[in-house]
KEVEX-335160 format. One record per residue (C-alpha): residue number from 1; residue in three letters; x, y, z. Coordinates in steps of 0.02 Angstrom, whole numbers. Each point is the difference from the previous one (the first is absolute). Example, Ala and Ser with C-alpha at 12.3 -4.5 7.8 and 13.67 -1.06 7.14 Angstrom:
% KEVEX-335160
<1 "Ala" <615 -225 390>>
<2 "Ser" <69 172 -33>>
% end
This chain:
% KEVEX-335160
<1 "Met" <3341 -3074 5353>>
<2 "Ile" <-187 2 28>>
<3 "Ile" <-85 122 117>>
<4 "Ser" <-181 -32 46>>
<5 "Arg" <-112 136 69>>
<6 "Leu" <-177 0 60>>
<7 "Leu" <-76 165 -56>>
<8 "Gln" <-160 85 50>>
<9 "Ser" <-157 -52 -90>>
<10 "Gln" <-88 127 -109>>
<11 "Ser" <-166 -90 5>>
<12 "Ser" <-105 -90 126>>
<13 "Leu" <92 -162 -44>>
<14 "Pro" <182 -9 54>>
<15 "Arg" <126 -8 -142>>
<16 "Ile" <176 -69 14>>
<17 "Tyr" <132 77 -109>>
<18 "Ile" <160 -96 -28>>
<19 "Met" <147 108 -47>>
<20 "Ala" <167 -68 -54>>
<21 "Ile" <164 76 -47>>
<22 "Ser" <82 -89 -145>>
<23 "Asn" <187 -18 -18>>
<24 "Asn" <5 148 -120>>
<25 "Gly" <-78 117 130>>
<26 "Arg" <-171 14 -82>>
<27 "Leu" <-156 -1 107>>
<28 "Leu" <-127 -134 -44>>
<29 "Ser" <-175 1 72>>
<30 "Thr" <-169 -82 -12>>
<31 "Asp" <-81 173 17>>
<32 "Ser" <-59 66 -169>>
<33 "Asn" <42 178 55>>
<34 "Val" <185 -45 22>>
<35 "Val" <69 -43 -170>>
<36 "Asp" <185 -35 -23>>
<37 "Gln" <66 139 111>>
<38 "Thr" <187 11 22>>
<39 "Leu" <53 -26 180>>
<40 "Arg" <73 157 74>>
<41 "Ser" <158 -50 87>>
<42 "Asn" <177 63 9>>
<43 "Ser" <69 -170 -43>>
<44 "Thr" <-79 -162 -56>>
<45 "Glu" <154 -92 62>>
<46 "Ala" <-56 40 177>>
<47 "Leu" <-147 -117 -27>>
<48 "Asp" <115 -149 -23>>
<49 "Ala" <126 47 135>>
<50 "Lys" <-5 -103 158>>
<51 "Pro" <-7 98 162>>
<52 "Pro" <159 -14 102>>
<53 "Pro" <-2 -143 124>>
<54 "Thr" <-62 49 171>>
<55 "Glu" <72 -154 82>>
<56 "Lys" <188 -11 21>>
<57 "Leu" <65 -171 46>>
<58 "Leu" <170 -41 74>>
<59 "Val" <52 -182 -17>>
<60 "Leu" <138 -55 117>>
<61 "Gly" <93 -146 -76>>
<62 "Gly" <-54 45 -177>>
<63 "Asn" <154 -86 -75>>
<64 "Gly" <-49 -167 77>>
<65 "Phe" <-113 -137 -67>>
<66 "Val" <-162 51 88>>
<67 "Gly" <37 187 0>>
<68 "Ser" <38 6 -186>>
<69 "His" <-167 -80 -39>>
<70 "Ile" <-89 126 111>>
<71 "Cys" <92 145 -85>>
<72 "Arg" <-44 -64 -173>>
<73 "Glu" <-184 -22 43>>
<74 "Ala" <-11 171 82>>
<75 "Val" <81 85 -151>>
<76 "Gln" <-124 -91 -114>>
<77 "Gln" <-143 63 110>>
<78 "Gly" <59 179 -27>>
<79 "Leu" <66 34 175>>
<80 "Ala" <151 111 33>>
<81 "Val" <125 -131 61>>
<82 "Ser" <166 21 87>>
<83 "Ser" <117 -123 81>>
<84 "Leu" <147 9 118>>
<85 "Ser" <164 -94 -16>>
<86 "Arg" <173 20 73>>
<87 "Ser" <69 37 -174>>
<88 "Gly" <-141 121 -48>>
<89 "Arg" <-32 -87 -165>>
<90 "Ser" <-88 -151 -70>>
<91 "Ser" <88 -164 -28>>
<92 "Leu" <-142 -49 -118>>
<93 "Gln" <11 10 -190>>
<94 "Asp" <-189 3 -31>>
<95 "Ser" <-69 155 -89>>
<96 "Trp" <-129 36 136>>
<97 "Ala" <143 27 124>>
<98 "Asn" <37 164 -91>>
<99 "Asp" <-171 63 59>>
<100 "Val" <49 -26 183>>
<101 "Val" <91 139 93>>
<102 "Trp" <147 -82 89>>
<103 "His" <63 76 164>>
<104 "Gln" <162 -38 89>>
<105 "Gly" <-18 -47 182>>
<106 "Asp" <25 -132 132>>
<107 "Leu" <-139 -62 115>>
<108 "Leu" <129 -20 137>>
<109 "Ser" <33 189 -9>>
<110 "Pro" <-174 74 31>>
<111 "Asp" <48 178 -50>>
<112 "Ser" <41 -60 -176>>
<113 "Leu" <-185 -47 -23>>
<114 "Lys" <-72 174 18>>
<115 "Pro" <33 62 -178>>
<116 "Ala" <-79 -158 -73>>
<117 "Leu" <-155 23 109>>
<118 "Ser" <-36 176 -63>>
<119 "Glu" <-183 12 -55>>
<120 "Val" <-20 -190 10>>
<121 "Thr" <-177 -59 40>>
<122 "Ser" <37 -186 15>>
<123 "Val" <149 -113 36>>
<124 "Ile" <18 -185 -38>>
<125 "Ser" <149 -85 81>>
<126 "Cys" <64 -160 -77>>
<127 "Val" <166 7 90>>
<128 "Gly" <62 -163 73>>
<129 "Gly" <154 -107 5>>
<130 "Phe" <88 -154 67>>
<131 "Gly" <165 -32 89>>
<132 "Ser" <46 -15 183>>
<133 "Asn" <-138 24 127>>
<134 "Ser" <65 174 45>>
<135 "His" <12 50 -184>>
<136 "Met" <-175 -66 -37>>
<137 "Tyr" <-72 98 147>>
<138 "Lys" <89 158 -57>>
<139 "Ile" <-68 -13 -179>>
<140 "Asn" <-174 -71 34>>
<141 "Gly" <-26 95 162>>
<142 "Thr" <105 155 31>>
<143 "Ala" <7 61 -181>>
<144 "Asn" <-188 -16 -24>>
<145 "Ile" <-39 75 171>>
<146 "Asn" <108 150 -49>>
<147 "Ala" <-102 17 -160>>
<148 "Ile" <-166 -9 94>>
<149 "Gln" <56 132 125>>
<150 "Ala" <66 117 -135>>
<151 "Ala" <-160 -19 -104>>
<152 "Ser" <-107 36 152>>
<153 "Glu" <102 156 41>>
<154 "Gln" <-17 61 -181>>
<155 "Gly" <-191 -19 4>>
<156 "Val" <-15 -146 -122>>
<157 "Lys" <-181 -62 -5>>
<158 "Arg" <26 -186 -32>>
<159 "Phe" <138 -126 29>>
<160 "Val" <-4 -179 -63>>
<161 "Tyr" <128 -125 61>>
<162 "Ile" <35 -163 -92>>
<163 "Ser" <29 -128 137>>
<164 "Ala" <9 -189 14>>
<165 "Ala" <-116 -131 73>>
<166 "Asp" <56 -107 148>>
<167 "Phe" <57 -176 -38>>
<168 "Gly" <36 -80 169>>
<169 "Leu" <175 -77 -3>>
<170 "Val" <59 121 -135>>
<171 "Asn" <-35 142 123>>
<172 "Tyr" <126 -76 119>>
<173 "Leu" <132 -27 -134>>
<174 "Leu" <-23 177 -68>>
<175 "Arg" <-33 82 167>>
<176 "Gly" <75 170 -46>>
<177 "Tyr" <-102 5 -160>>
<178 "Tyr" <-167 -32 85>>
<179 "Asp" <40 101 157>>
<180 "Gly" <41 148 -112>>
<181 "Lys" <-162 -22 -99>>
<182 "Arg" <-106 -9 158>>
<183 "Ala" <85 155 75>>
<184 "Thr" <-36 94 -162>>
<185 "Glu" <-182 -55 0>>
<186 "Ala" <-19 62 180>>
<187 "Glu" <76 170 -45>>
<188 "Leu" <-113 13 -152>>
<189 "Thr" <-154 -30 107>>
<190 "Asn" <62 131 123>>
<191 "Lys" <44 138 -125>>
<192 "Phe" <-135 -34 -131>>
<193 "Pro" <-151 -68 97>>
<194 "Asp" <-121 42 -142>>
<195 "Gly" <113 12 -154>>
<196 "Gly" <123 -142 26>>
<197 "Lys" <-12 -175 -71>>
<198 "Ser" <112 -153 12>>
<199 "Leu" <-14 -121 -144>>
<200 "Cys" <68 -173 37>>
<201 "Leu" <66 -102 -146>>
% end
């Protein structure tokens, strides 16, 4: 790890001193008065330790196709990642899934969301489904609306909703699906006017 410092000049011309800490904890410098000093520190391991993540992400639908890719990418970026499923565990066999904290809950039971939302700064919902029009509305609308309301009540800063673009005739054939998506987008705009985003795929 290299630390650069601009130090005061000792002459009329400014001088820049570059100081670096090598992996063995020794201080290196371009200043002739500082020769091979040992860095005074309680632990050189602290230099290589990453600070704990300040962002905590909850991915709803993290076992699904889109949600699992989001979880994997977030873990690789060093975020603290959690996900919610009815079983409370991952259905995925990938090694990165072990770095995700899995919570048990059901978006149709809003009180079950509260433990998963503890200390969360951002939520991404990838929840969606097909079936009868009433089932599609319940999954794409009601479940996601419950999540938005619970996140808002818990003080979550940002909420991202993965939605779907309109396709004319398909909207009519899958009316419950698209009606649910649009209701969720409206609730997101209402509860998160500055920190809510809908992404249409």
